[in-house]
Structure formats: C-alpha cells, structure tokens
N, CA, C and O atoms as a GROMACS GRO file, in nm:
protein
  620
    1UNK      N    1   0.082  -0.117   0.000
    1UNK     CA    2   0.000   0.000   0.000
    1UNK      C    3   0.087   0.124   0.000
    1UNK      O    4   0.187   0.130   0.071
    2UNK      N    5   0.049   0.219  -0.077
    2UNK     CA    6   0.128   0.341  -0.083
    2UNK      C    7   0.074   0.443   0.016
    2UNK      O    8  -0.044   0.442   0.050
    3UNK      N    9   0.165   0.531   0.062
    3UNK     CA   10   0.130   0.637   0.156
    3UNK      C   11   0.050   0.746   0.082
    3UNK      O   12   0.077   0.771  -0.036
    4UNK      N   13  -0.044   0.809   0.148
    4UNK     CA   14  -0.115   0.919   0.082
    4UNK      C   15  -0.019   1.035   0.057
    4UNK      O   16   0.068   1.064   0.140
    5UNK      N   17  -0.035   1.100  -0.053
    5UNK     CA   18   0.051   1.214  -0.087
    5UNK      C   19   0.017   1.332   0.003
    5UNK      O   20  -0.099   1.362   0.029
    6UNK      N   21   0.123   1.397   0.050
    6UNK     CA   22   0.103   1.515   0.135
    6UNK      C   23   0.139   1.638   0.054
    6UNK      O   24   0.239   1.640  -0.018
    7UNK      N   25   0.059   1.738   0.064
    7UNK     CA   26   0.089   1.860  -0.010
    7UNK      C   27   0.184   1.947   0.072
    7UNK      O   28   0.181   1.945   0.196
    8UNK      N   29   0.267   2.023   0.003
    8UNK     CA   30   0.360   2.114   0.069
    8UNK      C   31   0.285   2.240   0.111
    8UNK      O   32   0.189   2.281   0.046
    9UNK      N   33   0.330   2.300   0.221
    9UNK     CA   34   0.263   2.423   0.263
    9UNK      C   35   0.282   2.534   0.160
    9UNK      O   36   0.385   2.542   0.093
   10UNK      N   37   0.183   2.616   0.148
   10UNK     CA   38   0.190   2.726   0.052
   10UNK      C   39   0.296   2.826   0.098
   10UNK      O   40   0.300   2.863   0.215
   11UNK      N   41   0.379   2.870   0.007
   11UNK     CA   42   0.483   2.968   0.036
   11UNK      C   43   0.445   3.099  -0.032
   11UNK      O   44   0.395   3.100  -0.145
   12UNK      N   45   0.467   3.208   0.037
   12UNK     CA   46   0.438   3.336  -0.026
   12UNK      C   47   0.554   3.376  -0.116
   12UNK      O   48   0.669   3.342  -0.089
   13UNK      N   49   0.523   3.445  -0.220
   13UNK     CA   50   0.624   3.492  -0.314
   13UNK      C   51   0.686   3.619  -0.259
   13UNK      O   52   0.616   3.719  -0.243
   14UNK      N   53   0.821   3.616  -0.227
   14UNK     CA   54   0.883   3.736  -0.170
   14UNK      C   55   0.868   3.859  -0.257
   14UNK      O   56   0.866   3.971  -0.205
   15UNK      N   57   0.857   3.842  -0.386
   15UNK     CA   58   0.845   3.957  -0.476
   15UNK      C   59   0.709   4.025  -0.464
   15UNK      O   60   0.696   4.144  -0.492
   16UNK      N   61   0.608   3.949  -0.422
   16UNK     CA   62   0.474   4.007  -0.415
   16UNK      C   63   0.423   4.022  -0.273
   16UNK      O   64   0.317   4.081  -0.252
   17UNK      N   65   0.496   3.968  -0.173
   17UNK     CA   66   0.447   3.979  -0.035
   17UNK      C   67   0.472   4.119   0.018
   17UNK      O   68   0.565   4.188  -0.023
   18UNK      N   69   0.387   4.159   0.110
   18UNK     CA   70   0.396   4.290   0.171
   18UNK      C   71   0.497   4.285   0.284
   18UNK      O   72   0.473   4.214   0.382
   19UNK      N   73   0.612   4.357   0.276
   19UNK     CA   74   0.714   4.351   0.380
   19UNK      C   75   0.661   4.394   0.516
   19UNK      O   76   0.712   4.349   0.619
   20UNK      N   77   0.561   4.481   0.519
   20UNK     CA   78   0.509   4.527   0.646
   20UNK      C   79   0.437   4.416   0.722
   20UNK      O   80   0.428   4.420   0.844
   21UNK      N   81   0.386   4.317   0.650
   21UNK     CA   82   0.316   4.208   0.717
   21UNK      C   83   0.396   4.079   0.717
   21UNK      O   84   0.361   3.986   0.790
   22UNK      N   85   0.501   4.069   0.638
   22UNK     CA   86   0.577   3.945   0.633
   22UNK      C   87   0.681   3.935   0.744
   22UNK      O   88   0.724   3.825   0.776
   23UNK      N   89   0.723   4.047   0.803
   23UNK     CA   90   0.820   4.044   0.912
   23UNK      C   91   0.743   4.048   1.044
   23UNK      O   92   0.676   4.147   1.074
   24UNK      N   93   0.753   3.940   1.124
   24UNK     CA   94   0.679   3.938   1.250
   24UNK      C   95   0.714   4.054   1.342
   24UNK      O   96   0.633   4.092   1.426
   25UNK      N   97   0.832   4.110   1.329
   25UNK     CA   98   0.871   4.222   1.416
   25UNK      C   99   0.790   4.346   1.386
   25UNK      O  100   0.774   4.432   1.473
   26UNK      N  101   0.738   4.357   1.265
   26UNK     CA  102   0.659   4.476   1.232
   26UNK      C  103   0.510   4.446   1.232
   26UNK      O  104   0.429   4.538   1.216
   27UNK      N  105   0.473   4.320   1.249
   27UNK     CA  106   0.332   4.286   1.257
   27UNK      C  107   0.279   4.328   1.392
   27UNK      O  108   0.338   4.294   1.495
   28UNK      N  109   0.170   4.400   1.396
   28UNK     CA  110   0.119   4.446   1.525
   28UNK      C  111   0.062   4.330   1.607
   28UNK      O  112   0.014   4.230   1.553
   29UNK      N  113   0.069   4.347   1.738
   29UNK     CA  114   0.006   4.253   1.830
   29UNK      C  115  -0.142   4.285   1.830
   29UNK      O  116  -0.184   4.384   1.770
   30UNK      N  117  -0.225   4.203   1.898
   30UNK     CA  118  -0.368   4.235   1.904
   30UNK      C  119  -0.396   4.376   1.959
   30UNK      O  120  -0.498   4.436   1.926
   31UNK      N  121  -0.304   4.427   2.042
   31UNK     CA  122  -0.325   4.562   2.096
   31UNK      C  123  -0.282   4.670   1.997
   31UNK      O  124  -0.305   4.789   2.021
   32UNK      N  125  -0.221   4.630   1.885
   32UNK     CA  126  -0.177   4.725   1.784
   32UNK      C  127  -0.032   4.765   1.796
   32UNK      O  128   0.020   4.836   1.709
   33UNK      N  129   0.036   4.721   1.902
   33UNK     CA  130   0.177   4.756   1.922
   33UNK      C  131   0.266   4.658   1.844
   33UNK      O  132   0.230   4.541   1.830
   34UNK      N  133   0.382   4.705   1.794
   34UNK     CA  134   0.475   4.613   1.726
   34UNK      C  135   0.526   4.506   1.823
   34UNK      O  136   0.532   4.528   1.944
   35UNK      N  137   0.561   4.392   1.770
   35UNK     CA  138   0.610   4.280   1.849
   35UNK      C  139   0.755   4.303   1.889
   35UNK      O  140   0.837   4.341   1.807
   36UNK      N  141   0.786   4.278   2.016
   36UNK     CA  142   0.924   4.284   2.060
   36UNK      C  143   0.996   4.159   2.013
   36UNK      O  144   0.942   4.049   2.021
   37UNK      N  145   1.118   4.177   1.963
   37UNK     CA  146   1.200   4.066   1.915
   37UNK      C  147   1.337   4.075   1.978
   37UNK      O  148   1.378   4.181   2.024
   38UNK      N  149   1.407   3.962   1.980
   38UNK     CA  150   1.546   3.962   2.021
   38UNK      C  151   1.628   4.007   1.901
   38UNK      O  152   1.617   3.951   1.792
   39UNK      N  153   1.711   4.109   1.922
   39UNK     CA  154   1.798   4.161   1.816
   39UNK      C  155   1.940   4.169   1.871
   39UNK      O  156   1.961   4.173   1.992
   40UNK      N  157   2.035   4.173   1.781
   40UNK     CA  158   2.176   4.187   1.818
   40UNK      C  159   2.228   4.320   1.764
   40UNK      O  160   2.206   4.354   1.648
   41UNK      N  161   2.296   4.391   1.849
   41UNK     CA  162   2.359   4.518   1.812
   41UNK      C  163   2.510   4.504   1.823
   41UNK      O  164   2.560   4.439   1.915
   42UNK      N  165   2.580   4.564   1.730
   42UNK     CA  166   2.726   4.558   1.729
   42UNK      C  167   2.783   4.697   1.750
   42UNK      O  168   2.718   4.798   1.722
   43UNK      N  169   2.906   4.699   1.798
   43UNK     CA  170   2.975   4.824   1.813
   43UNK      C  171   3.121   4.801   1.846
   43UNK      O  172   3.161   4.689   1.878
   44UNK      N  173   3.198   4.905   1.837
   44UNK     CA  174   3.341   4.896   1.869
   44UNK      C  175   3.396   5.035   1.897
   44UNK      O  176   3.340   5.136   1.854
   45UNK      N  177   3.505   5.036   1.969
   45UNK     CA  178   3.579   5.159   1.996
   45UNK      C  179   3.726   5.123   2.007
   45UNK      O  180   3.762   5.005   2.008
   46UNK      N  181   3.810   5.222   2.014
   46UNK     CA  182   3.952   5.197   2.030
   46UNK      C  183   4.007   5.281   2.145
   46UNK      O  184   3.946   5.379   2.188
   47UNK      N  185   4.123   5.239   2.192
   47UNK     CA  186   4.195   5.312   2.295
   47UNK      C  187   4.317   5.376   2.232
   47UNK      O  188   4.380   5.318   2.144
   48UNK      N  189   4.350   5.497   2.276
   48UNK     CA  190   4.475   5.560   2.233
   48UNK      C  191   4.593   5.497   2.306
   48UNK      O  192   4.702   5.481   2.251
   49UNK      N  193   4.568   5.463   2.433
   49UNK     CA  194   4.669   5.398   2.517
   49UNK      C  195   4.600   5.290   2.599
   49UNK      O  196   4.481   5.299   2.628
   50UNK      N  197   4.675   5.187   2.637
   50UNK     CA  198   4.622   5.078   2.717
   50UNK      C  199   4.624   5.117   2.864
   50UNK      O  200   4.709   5.072   2.941
   51UNK      N  201   4.530   5.202   2.902
   51UNK     CA  202   4.519   5.247   3.040
   51UNK      C  203   4.377   5.229   3.090
   51UNK      O  204   4.280   5.253   3.017
   52UNK      N  205   4.366   5.186   3.214
   52UNK     CA  206   4.238   5.154   3.275
   52UNK      C  207   4.137   5.269   3.263
   52UNK      O  208   4.022   5.246   3.226
   53UNK      N  209   4.178   5.390   3.294
   53UNK     CA  210   4.085   5.504   3.290
   53UNK      C  211   4.028   5.523   3.150
   53UNK      O  212   3.909   5.550   3.135
   54UNK      N  213   4.112   5.510   3.048
   54UNK     CA  214   4.062   5.529   2.912
   54UNK      C  215   3.974   5.412   2.870
   54UNK      O  216   3.874   5.432   2.802
   55UNK      N  217   4.010   5.289   2.908
   55UNK     CA  218   3.925   5.174   2.875
   55UNK      C  219   3.787   5.193   2.936
   55UNK      O  220   3.686   5.169   2.870
   56UNK      N  221   3.780   5.236   3.061
   56UNK     CA  222   3.651   5.258   3.125
   56UNK      C  223   3.574   5.368   3.053
   56UNK      O  224   3.455   5.352   3.024
   57UNK      N  225   3.638   5.480   3.023
   57UNK     CA  226   3.571   5.592   2.958
   57UNK      C  227   3.520   5.553   2.819
   57UNK      O  228   3.406   5.583   2.784
   58UNK      N  229   3.604   5.487   2.740
   58UNK     CA  230   3.564   5.453   2.603
   58UNK      C  231   3.458   5.343   2.600
   58UNK      O  232   3.367   5.347   2.518
   59UNK      N  233   3.469   5.246   2.689
   59UNK     CA  234   3.368   5.139   2.695
   59UNK      C  235   3.234   5.196   2.738
   59UNK      O  236   3.130   5.161   2.681
   60UNK      N  237   3.234   5.282   2.837
   60UNK     CA  238   3.110   5.343   2.883
   60UNK      C  239   3.051   5.436   2.778
   60UNK      O  240   2.929   5.443   2.764
   61UNK      N  241   3.135   5.506   2.705
   61UNK     CA  242   3.087   5.590   2.594
   61UNK      C  243   3.020   5.503   2.487
   61UNK      O  244   2.914   5.539   2.436
   62UNK      N  245   3.079   5.390   2.454
   62UNK     CA  246   3.024   5.298   2.354
   62UNK      C  247   2.888   5.246   2.397
   62UNK      O  248   2.793   5.245   2.318
   63UNK      N  249   2.878   5.201   2.520
   63UNK     CA  250   2.750   5.149   2.571
   63UNK      C  251   2.645   5.259   2.574
   63UNK      O  252   2.531   5.237   2.535
   64UNK      N  253   2.684   5.376   2.620
   64UNK     CA  254   2.591   5.490   2.627
   64UNK      C  255   2.538   5.525   2.489
   64UNK      O  256   2.418   5.550   2.473
   65UNK      N  257   2.625   5.528   2.388
   65UNK     CA  258   2.582   5.559   2.250
   65UNK      C  259   2.489   5.450   2.195
   65UNK      O  260   2.390   5.481   2.130
   66UNK      N  261   2.522   5.323   2.221
   66UNK     CA  262   2.434   5.214   2.176
   66UNK      C  263   2.295   5.228   2.237
   66UNK      O  264   2.194   5.213   2.168
   67UNK      N  265   2.290   5.258   2.366
   67UNK     CA  266   2.161   5.275   2.434
   67UNK      C  267   2.086   5.394   2.376
   67UNK      O  268   1.968   5.382   2.343
   68UNK      N  269   2.152   5.508   2.363
   68UNK     CA  270   2.087   5.630   2.316
   68UNK      C  271   2.036   5.616   2.174
   68UNK      O  272   1.922   5.652   2.145
   69UNK      N  273   2.118   5.563   2.085
   69UNK     CA  274   2.079   5.553   1.943
   69UNK      C  275   1.969   5.451   1.919
   69UNK      O  276   1.900   5.456   1.817
   70UNK      N  277   1.953   5.357   2.014
   70UNK     CA  278   1.856   5.250   1.994
   70UNK      C  279   1.744   5.250   2.097
   70UNK      O  280   1.662   5.158   2.101
   71UNK      N  281   1.739   5.353   2.182
   71UNK     CA  282   1.632   5.365   2.280
   71UNK      C  283   1.629   5.249   2.380
   71UNK      O  284   1.521   5.204   2.417
   72UNK      N  285   1.745   5.201   2.423
   72UNK     CA  286   1.752   5.086   2.512
   72UNK      C  287   1.774   5.128   2.657
   72UNK      O  288   1.829   5.234   2.686
   73UNK      N  289   1.729   5.042   2.746
   73UNK     CA  290   1.760   5.053   2.889
   73UNK      C  291   1.814   4.918   2.934
   73UNK      O  292   1.810   4.821   2.859
   74UNK      N  293   1.866   4.912   3.055
   74UNK     CA  294   1.917   4.784   3.107
   74UNK      C  295   1.810   4.676   3.105
   74UNK      O  296   1.841   4.559   3.083
   75UNK      N  297   1.684   4.712   3.128
   75UNK     CA  298   1.576   4.614   3.130
   75UNK      C  299   1.554   4.548   2.994
   75UNK      O  300   1.496   4.439   2.988
   76UNK      N  301   1.598   4.610   2.886
   76UNK     CA  302   1.584   4.552   2.752
   76UNK      C  303   1.691   4.448   2.722
   76UNK      O  304   1.676   4.369   2.628
   77UNK      N  305   1.797   4.447   2.799
   77UNK     CA  306   1.914   4.364   2.768
   77UNK      C  307   1.897   4.219   2.806
   77UNK      O  308   1.831   4.186   2.905
   78UNK      N  309   1.958   4.132   2.726
   78UNK     CA  310   1.966   3.989   2.755
   78UNK      C  311   2.108   3.956   2.799
   78UNK      O  312   2.128   3.893   2.903
   79UNK      N  313   2.206   3.999   2.720
   79UNK     CA  314   2.346   3.975   2.753
   79UNK      C  315   2.433   4.066   2.668
   79UNK      O  316   2.389   4.121   2.567
   80UNK      N  317   2.560   4.082   2.713
   80UNK     CA  318   2.658   4.160   2.638
   80UNK      C  319   2.787   4.080   2.634
   80UNK      O  320   2.835   4.032   2.736
   81UNK      N  321   2.843   4.068   2.514
   81UNK     CA  322   2.971   4.002   2.495
   81UNK      C  323   3.070   4.109   2.447
   81UNK      O  324   3.045   4.179   2.349
   82UNK      N  325   3.181   4.120   2.517
   82UNK     CA  326   3.288   4.211   2.479
   82UNK      C  327   3.407   4.129   2.428
   82UNK      O  328   3.433   4.020   2.478
   83UNK      N  329   3.477   4.182   2.329
   83UNK     CA  330   3.607   4.127   2.293
   83UNK      C  331   3.707   4.242   2.295
   83UNK      O  332   3.672   4.359   2.280
   84UNK      N  333   3.833   4.205   2.314
   84UNK     CA  334   3.941   4.303   2.310
   84UNK      C  335   4.058   4.240   2.236
   84UNK      O  336   4.080   4.119   2.243
   85UNK      N  337   4.132   4.323   2.166
   85UNK     CA  338   4.249   4.275   2.094
   85UNK      C  339   4.359   4.239   2.194
   85UNK      O  340   4.353   4.276   2.311
   86UNK      N  341   4.459   4.165   2.146
   86UNK     CA  342   4.566   4.116   2.233
   86UNK      C  343   4.649   4.225   2.299
   86UNK      O  344   4.721   4.197   2.395
   87UNK      N  345   4.641   4.347   2.250
   87UNK     CA  346   4.720   4.456   2.307
   87UNK      C  347   4.647   4.534   2.416
   87UNK      O  348   4.694   4.638   2.460
   88UNK      N  349   4.530   4.483   2.460
   88UNK     CA  350   4.456   4.544   2.571
   88UNK      C  351   4.474   4.455   2.694
   88UNK      O  352   4.430   4.340   2.695
   89UNK      N  353   4.538   4.509   2.798
   89UNK     CA  354   4.569   4.432   2.919
   89UNK      C  355   4.525   4.501   3.047
   89UNK      O  356   4.528   4.439   3.154
   90UNK      N  357   4.485   4.626   3.040
   90UNK     CA  358   4.466   4.708   3.160
   90UNK      C  359   4.342   4.673   3.243
   90UNK      O  360   4.343   4.692   3.365
   91UNK      N  361   4.236   4.624   3.180
   91UNK     CA  362   4.112   4.594   3.253
   91UNK      C  363   4.016   4.518   3.161
   91UNK      O  364   4.036   4.510   3.040
   92UNK      N  365   3.913   4.463   3.223
   92UNK     CA  366   3.806   4.396   3.148
   92UNK      C  367   3.702   4.500   3.106
   92UNK      O  368   3.658   4.579   3.189
   93UNK      N  369   3.661   4.501   2.980
   93UNK     CA  370   3.553   4.593   2.940
   93UNK      C  371   3.424   4.570   3.022
   93UNK      O  372   3.351   4.665   3.049
   94UNK      N  373   3.397   4.446   3.060
   94UNK     CA  374   3.277   4.418   3.140
   94UNK      C  375   3.281   4.490   3.274
   94UNK      O  376   3.177   4.528   3.328
   95UNK      N  377   3.399   4.508   3.328
   95UNK     CA  378   3.414   4.580   3.453
   95UNK      C  379   3.368   4.726   3.436
   95UNK      O  380   3.305   4.783   3.524
   96UNK      N  381   3.400   4.784   3.323
   96UNK     CA  382   3.356   4.920   3.293
   96UNK      C  383   3.204   4.926   3.281
   96UNK      O  384   3.142   5.023   3.326
   97UNK      N  385   3.144   4.824   3.222
   97UNK     CA  386   2.998   4.819   3.211
   97UNK      C  387   2.933   4.809   3.348
   97UNK      O  388   2.832   4.874   3.375
   98UNK      N  389   2.991   4.728   3.436
   98UNK     CA  390   2.938   4.716   3.572
   98UNK      C  391   2.947   4.850   3.645
   98UNK      O  392   2.854   4.892   3.713
   99UNK      N  393   3.062   4.917   3.629
   99UNK     CA  394   3.078   5.048   3.694
   99UNK      C  395   2.976   5.149   3.642
   99UNK      O  396   2.934   5.239   3.714
  100UNK      N  397   2.934   5.133   3.516
  100UNK     CA  398   2.836   5.222   3.455
  100UNK      C  399   2.693   5.191   3.500
  100UNK      O  400   2.600   5.262   3.464
  101UNK      N  401   2.677   5.084   3.577
  101UNK     CA  402   2.544   5.053   3.632
  101UNK      C  403   2.475   4.933   3.570
  101UNK      O  404   2.362   4.902   3.608
  102UNK      N  405   2.538   4.865   3.478
  102UNK     CA  406   2.477   4.744   3.420
  102UNK      C  407   2.510   4.628   3.515
  102UNK      O  408   2.615   4.564   3.503
  103UNK      N  409   2.420   4.603   3.608
  103UNK     CA  410   2.448   4.508   3.715
  103UNK      C  411   2.367   4.379   3.710
  103UNK      O  412   2.402   4.282   3.778
  104UNK      N  413   2.261   4.376   3.633
  104UNK     CA  414   2.173   4.259   3.632
  104UNK      C  415   2.168   4.189   3.497
  104UNK      O  416   2.069   4.123   3.463
  105UNK      N  417   2.274   4.204   3.420
  105UNK     CA  418   2.280   4.146   3.285
  105UNK      C  419   2.408   4.063   3.276
  105UNK      O  420   2.514   4.108   3.317
  106UNK      N  421   2.399   3.941   3.222
  106UNK     CA  422   2.521   3.862   3.203
  106UNK      C  423   2.617   3.931   3.106
  106UNK      O  424   2.578   3.973   2.997
  107UNK      N  425   2.743   3.943   3.148
  107UNK     CA  426   2.848   4.004   3.067
  107UNK      C  427   2.961   3.903   3.050
  107UNK      O  428   2.988   3.825   3.141
  108UNK      N  429   3.025   3.905   2.934
  108UNK     CA  430   3.138   3.816   2.910
  108UNK      C  431   3.243   3.890   2.829
  108UNK      O  432   3.211   3.971   2.743
  109UNK      N  433   3.369   3.859   2.858
  109UNK     CA  434   3.481   3.914   2.781
  109UNK      C  435   3.556   3.799   2.714
  109UNK      O  436   3.566   3.690   2.769
  110UNK      N  437   3.608   3.826   2.596
  110UNK     CA  438   3.686   3.727   2.522
  110UNK      C  439   3.794   3.801   2.442
  110UNK      O  440   3.791   3.923   2.430
  111UNK      N  441   3.886   3.725   2.389
  111UNK     CA  442   3.993   3.780   2.305
  111UNK      C  443   3.947   3.785   2.161
  111UNK      O  444   3.887   3.690   2.110
  112UNK      N  445   3.976   3.896   2.096
  112UNK     CA  446   3.952   3.909   1.952
  112UNK      C  447   4.062   3.834   1.879
  112UNK      O  448   4.172   3.818   1.932
  113UNK      N  449   4.035   3.787   1.760
  113UNK     CA  450   4.139   3.722   1.680
  113UNK      C  451   4.253   3.818   1.653
  113UNK      O  452   4.231   3.937   1.630
  114UNK      N  453   4.374   3.767   1.656
  114UNK     CA  454   4.494   3.848   1.630
  114UNK      C  455   4.525   3.841   1.481
  114UNK      O  456   4.598   3.752   1.436
  115UNK      N  457   4.470   3.933   1.405
  115UNK     CA  458   4.482   3.934   1.259
  115UNK      C  459   4.583   4.041   1.217
  115UNK      O  460   4.577   4.154   1.265
  116UNK      N  461   4.674   4.004   1.128
  116UNK     CA  462   4.769   4.102   1.076
  116UNK      C  463   4.694   4.219   1.014
  116UNK      O  464   4.602   4.200   0.934
  117UNK      N  465   4.732   4.340   1.053
  117UNK     CA  466   4.669   4.459   0.998
  117UNK      C  467   4.538   4.496   1.066
  117UNK      O  468   4.473   4.591   1.024
  118UNK      N  469   4.498   4.423   1.171
  118UNK     CA  470   4.374   4.454   1.242
  118UNK      C  471   4.385   4.584   1.319
  118UNK      O  472   4.494   4.637   1.339
  119UNK      N  473   4.272   4.634   1.361
  119UNK     CA  474   4.266   4.758   1.438
  119UNK      C  475   4.328   4.734   1.575
  119UNK      O  476   4.293   4.638   1.644
  120UNK      N  477   4.420   4.820   1.615
  120UNK     CA  478   4.489   4.806   1.743
  120UNK      C  479   4.405   4.859   1.858
  120UNK      O  480   4.322   4.949   1.842
  121UNK      N  481   4.428   4.800   1.977
  121UNK     CA  482   4.362   4.840   2.101
  121UNK      C  483   4.212   4.861   2.079
  121UNK      O  484   4.156   4.966   2.110
  122UNK      N  485   4.150   4.759   2.024
  122UNK     CA  486   4.008   4.765   1.985
  122UNK      C  487   3.922   4.684   2.081
  122UNK      O  488   3.954   4.570   2.114
  123UNK      N  489   3.814   4.744   2.125
  123UNK     CA  490   3.714   4.678   2.207
  123UNK      C  491   3.587   4.670   2.124
  123UNK      O  492   3.537   4.770   2.074
  124UNK      N  493   3.536   4.549   2.111
  124UNK     CA  494   3.412   4.528   2.036
  124UNK      C  495   3.303   4.481   2.131
  124UNK      O  496   3.332   4.428   2.238
  125UNK      N  497   3.180   4.501   2.090
  125UNK     CA  498   3.068   4.461   2.174
  125UNK      C  499   2.958   4.400   2.087
  125UNK      O  500   2.934   4.443   1.975
  126UNK      N  501   2.894   4.299   2.143
  126UNK     CA  502   2.776   4.236   2.083
  126UNK      C  503   2.669   4.237   2.192
  126UNK      O  504   2.682   4.168   2.293
  127UNK      N  505   2.564   4.315   2.169
  127UNK     CA  506   2.456   4.331   2.267
  127UNK      C  507   2.334   4.257   2.217
  127UNK      O  508   2.289   4.278   2.105
  128UNK      N  509   2.280   4.169   2.300
  128UNK     CA  510   2.153   4.101   2.271
  128UNK      C  511   2.045   4.171   2.353
  128UNK      O  512   2.058   4.183   2.475
  129UNK      N  513   1.939   4.217   2.285
  129UNK     CA  514   1.836   4.295   2.355
  129UNK      C  515   1.699   4.270   2.292
  129UNK      O  516   1.688   4.228   2.177
  130UNK      N  517   1.596   4.296   2.370
  130UNK     CA  518   1.459   4.297   2.320
  130UNK      C  519   1.431   4.437   2.266
  130UNK      O  520   1.463   4.537   2.330
  131UNK      N  521   1.371   4.443   2.148
  131UNK     CA  522   1.336   4.571   2.088
  131UNK      C  523   1.225   4.552   1.987
  131UNK      O  524   1.205   4.442   1.934
  132UNK      N  525   1.154   4.658   1.960
  132UNK     CA  526   1.053   4.654   1.854
  132UNK      C  527   1.113   4.701   1.721
  132UNK      O  528   1.046   4.696   1.618
  133UNK      N  529   1.238   4.746   1.724
  133UNK     CA  530   1.303   4.794   1.602
  133UNK      C  531   1.329   4.679   1.505
  133UNK      O  532   1.359   4.567   1.546
  134UNK      N  533   1.316   4.708   1.377
  134UNK     CA  534   1.351   4.611   1.274
  134UNK      C  535   1.503   4.612   1.255
  134UNK      O  536   1.568   4.706   1.299
  135UNK      N  537   1.560   4.510   1.192
  135UNK     CA  538   1.704   4.512   1.169
  135UNK      C  539   1.754   4.638   1.099
  135UNK      O  540   1.862   4.686   1.131
  136UNK      N  541   1.678   4.691   1.006
  136UNK     CA  542   1.721   4.811   0.935
  136UNK      C  543   1.713   4.937   1.021
  136UNK      O  544   1.778   5.038   0.991
  137UNK      N  545   1.635   4.932   1.126
  137UNK     CA  546   1.622   5.048   1.216
  137UNK      C  547   1.730   5.051   1.324
  137UNK      O  548   1.751   5.154   1.388
  138UNK      N  549   1.797   4.939   1.346
  138UNK     CA  550   1.901   4.933   1.448
  138UNK      C  551   2.017   5.024   1.410
  138UNK      O  552   2.050   5.037   1.292
  139UNK      N  553   2.079   5.086   1.509
  139UNK     CA  554   2.194   5.173   1.487
  139UNK      C  555   2.315   5.117   1.561
  139UNK      O  556   2.328   5.132   1.682
  140UNK      N  557   2.402   5.053   1.485
  140UNK     CA  558   2.526   5.000   1.539
  140UNK      C  559   2.622   5.118   1.558
  140UNK      O  560   2.611   5.218   1.487
  141UNK      N  561   2.714   5.106   1.652
  141UNK     CA  562   2.797   5.221   1.691
  141UNK      C  563   2.945   5.185   1.680
  141UNK      O  564   2.992   5.092   1.745
  142UNK      N  565   3.016   5.260   1.600
  142UNK     CA  566   3.162   5.243   1.584
  142UNK      C  567   3.226   5.379   1.608
  142UNK      O  568   3.203   5.474   1.534
  143UNK      N  569   3.308   5.385   1.713
  143UNK     CA  570   3.365   5.512   1.758
  143UNK      C  571   3.517   5.515   1.743
  143UNK      O  572   3.582   5.411   1.737
  144UNK      N  573   3.570   5.635   1.737
  144UNK     CA  574   3.714   5.660   1.734
  144UNK      C  575   3.779   5.580   1.619
  144UNK      O  576   3.728   5.582   1.508
  145UNK      N  577   3.889   5.512   1.644
  145UNK     CA  578   3.958   5.437   1.539
  145UNK      C  579   3.882   5.318   1.486
  145UNK      O  580   3.920   5.261   1.384
  146UNK      N  581   3.774   5.279   1.553
  146UNK     CA  582   3.694   5.165   1.508
  146UNK      C  583   3.596   5.203   1.397
  146UNK      O  584   3.534   5.115   1.338
  147UNK      N  585   3.580   5.331   1.369
  147UNK     CA  586   3.489   5.373   1.262
  147UNK      C  587   3.524   5.308   1.128
  147UNK      O  588   3.436   5.280   1.047
  148UNK      N  589   3.653   5.283   1.107
  148UNK     CA  590   3.698   5.223   0.981
  148UNK      C  591   3.645   5.080   0.962
  148UNK      O  592   3.647   5.029   0.850
  149UNK      N  593   3.599   5.017   1.068
  149UNK     CA  594   3.549   4.879   1.057
  149UNK      C  595   3.417   4.873   0.981
  149UNK      O  596   3.391   4.774   0.911
  150UNK      N  597   3.334   4.975   0.992
  150UNK     CA  598   3.202   4.974   0.928
  150UNK      C  599   3.168   5.110   0.871
  150UNK      O  600   3.080   5.179   0.922
  151UNK      N  601   3.238   5.149   0.766
  151UNK     CA  602   3.212   5.279   0.703
  151UNK      C  603   3.079   5.280   0.628
  151UNK      O  604   3.033   5.387   0.587
  152UNK      N  605   3.018   5.164   0.610
  152UNK     CA  606   2.890   5.155   0.540
  152UNK      C  607   2.771   5.191   0.627
  152UNK      O  608   2.661   5.206   0.575
  153UNK      N  609   2.790   5.204   0.757
  153UNK     CA  610   2.678   5.230   0.846
  153UNK      C  611   2.658   5.379   0.870
  153UNK      O  612   2.755   5.456   0.870
  154UNK      N  613   2.531   5.421   0.889
  154UNK     CA  614   2.505   5.561   0.922
  154UNK      C  615   2.553   5.591   1.063
  154UNK      O  616   2.562   5.502   1.147
  155UNK      N  617   2.584   5.717   1.088
  155UNK     CA  618   2.629   5.760   1.222
  155UNK      C  619   2.516   5.753   1.319
  155UNK      O  620   2.533   5.785   1.437
   0.00000   0.00000   0.00000
C-alpha cells in the first residue's frame, strides 16, 4: 500500500508579499503595538593607550551611545559580549559596564582574533536585547579608530 501524498505548505512569493506584514517584528500585536523581538547590536571603539581610565571611559561611551541611538535601557538587555584585541591588558571591558550601572545582565569578555593589519587596542561589543526595532532600524555604533570597521553604516 502506498502512503497518501502530502501537499507542501503554501509559500508566499517574496516579490509580491507585503514587507510590512511578512516580518513578525513589524506585525502588530492584538493591541496594535509592534512585536518585541530579540535583536543583536554591534559596536566597537579603540583606545589611544592601554590604560584603565581610558578603557573605562571609552567602553562606557560605547555602551551609552548604543543605548541612546537605539532607545535601550538595562531592562531591555539579555546579555553583552565584549572582545578586546591582544594589546589590551589594563582591565576587562565588562568591569567598565558594571561600573556604569549594568548590574543585572550577564556580561562576558573574550579575546579578539589576532589578525595582521587589524585595528589596534580595539574593544568590540555584541549586545543582545529585546526591541521593537527592525534590523534596518538598528543603529550599530563604531567610535574613534573603530569607525573604519564599518564605514557603510550611518552615524
């Protein structure tokens, strides 16, 4: 006996589908508000010198800009991952985030790959947060010498 044939689910044609309704992040909830989604934000900054005070100032500036440009608060955050290049030894970027008041969010630091010609004394960040913003509305932040990493992004 042969199995009954199953039909494939209907797929919408991306060329004719309405982007406003095809992205669940922009589809309104029953109350009419956009759906909150988990999104990832990127950013980076550099240090002029490997000194604790500057690492704290630049890391806090980076976090502050990410929050301001994306309308985030600590309550929106899921986690933050920091990386630093091999020439940063003075402090952990996560320590700077804690000093800035981010106390109830998991933070992690790791080493960036040591690539020939890479940006020196660079601190990068990957922020996971809840937001109603679509991927195109997110504003990633690259400051100081790290601006060269993503010249394609708006300020």
